N, C-alpha and C positions, 0 to 999 in steps of 0.2 A: 816397766818398759824403759830399761836403761838407754839413755841417749836420745829418747824421744822428746820432741819439742812440746811445750805445754799445750798448744792447740791440737797437736796430734793425740795426746792423752785425752783431752776433752772430747775430741771427735770419736774416739774409740769407746769412750765410756757410755755413749748413748747409741741407740740403734739396735737392729736385730742381730747383727753379727759381732756384737761386743764380747769381750772375754767373759766367761761365765764360771763362777765358782761352783765346783762339784762337791767339795768336802773342805771343811775348815774347822778343826777342833784341836785339842791339845796334842793329839798324836799324828795327825796327817793333814795335808792340804792337797787339793787337786783343782786344776783349772782347765778349761777348754777354750781355745781360741779358734773358732771355725775359720776366720779370715786368714789364719796362718796354717790351717790344717794340722793343728797341734793340740794334744792333750798331754798334760804333765801331772804326775802325782809324786808327792814327797812325803816320807814319814815312816812310821813304825808299822809292825804287822797289823793287817786289817785291809779294808777295801775302800775305794773311792774312785770315782771317774771310770767305772767299768773295769777296774783292775783290782786284784787282791794280791798281796805279797805276804810271804812267810817270815821275812826278816826286814830290818830297816833298809829302805831303798829310795833311790830317786829313779823314776821311770818316765822318761819322755817318750811319746808316741807321735810320730810324724806320718800323716796319711798322704798317699800319692795315688789318687784315683781309687781303684778297688783294692789296692795293696797298702801296706804300711811298714814302717821300720820302728821296731820297739827296742829300746835300749834299757839296760839295767845297771845301776851303779850302787854298790853297797858301801855306805859311808863308814862302816866299822872296819873295812879293809882287812877282814880276816881270811878271805878266800873261801869261806864256807859256802856250800850250795845255797842258792836262792830259788825258791819256788814262787811262781806267780800264776794267776788265772787271768785270762783275758777273754772277753765275750765275743770274740771274732774267730773265724776259721784260721787255722795255721797250716801252711803247706810246705814251708821251707825254713830250716833253721841251721845255723852254723854248728860245727862239731861240738862246741862246748855247751850246746843246748839240747835237751832231750824232751820229746813230747811224751807226757805221762798218760797212760790209759785212765780215763776218768769219765765223769758224767757229761752233761750237755755243754759245759764250758771248757775250752782247752786249758790244760795245766802244763806249764813248762818248768823244767828244772835247769837253771843256769849253774854250771860247775866251772868256776874260774880256775880251780886247780892250784892257785897260789895267790898270796896276798898281792894286791895292786896290779894284777895282770889285766891286759887289754885284749879283748877278743873282737875280731871283725868278721 
């Protein structure tokens, strides 16, 4: 919690809405902070926090009511496609994202097209 006062950190460390670790091992970390409507996963291929990724990635998810904004950042900066699975319905994606036909969990392919590109 960068910039948070010591008493704020202590207050958030207890109680039902405290941040909760979802995954923490040598290849990935994931945390959920319900009070911030945020889930974030960082790491290498695998799953954690309801997300699964095909390549190294940082994936923050910000919920807003019944919708959410899912972002993907590839730390290798190669521009190669990134596939991810998310356990929620997907209704709208930008041009650089394709919804892949799959089983019960939506699978998305993010194609940045060039190294270090930003897609909004």
